[in-house]
C-alpha positions in Angstrom: 0.0 0.0 0.0 2.8 2.4 0.8 4.5 1.7 -2.5 1.5 2.7 -4.5 -0.3 5.0 -2.1 0.0 8.7 -1.4 2.0 8.5 1.9 5.3 10.3 1.7 7.9 10.1 4.5 8.7 13.5 6.1 10.6 15.1 9.0 8.3 16.5 11.7 8.3 20.1 12.7 5.8 19.5 15.5 3.2 17.2 17.0 0.6 18.4 14.6 2.6 17.4 11.6 3.4 14.0 13.2 -0.4 13.5 13.8 -1.3 14.5 10.3 1.4 12.2 8.9 0.2 9.2 10.9 -3.3 9.8 9.7 -2.0 10.0 6.2 -0.3 6.6 6.6 -3.3 5.0 8.3 -5.9 6.2 5.8 -3.6 6.3 2.8 -4.6 9.9 2.1 -2.1 12.5 1.0 -1.2 14.7 3.9 -2.0 17.9 2.0 -5.5 16.7 1.6 -5.8 16.1 5.3 -4.3 19.5 6.1 -6.8 21.2 3.7 -9.8 19.4 5.2 -8.7 20.1 8.7 -8.3 23.8 8.1 -11.7 23.9 6.3 -13.4 22.2 9.3 -11.7 24.5 11.8 -12.9 27.6 9.9 -16.5 26.3 9.9 -16.7 25.7 13.6 
């Protein structure tokens, strides 16, 4: 899955990035997509 998925290894700046990256691995979703959706949801609430 990691060979053909969207996950890309990265160095972590902070806990938030590590959390986003682990979600990216677990759900096989590109981390930029997760970041975008998270920011969108934060703006709504």
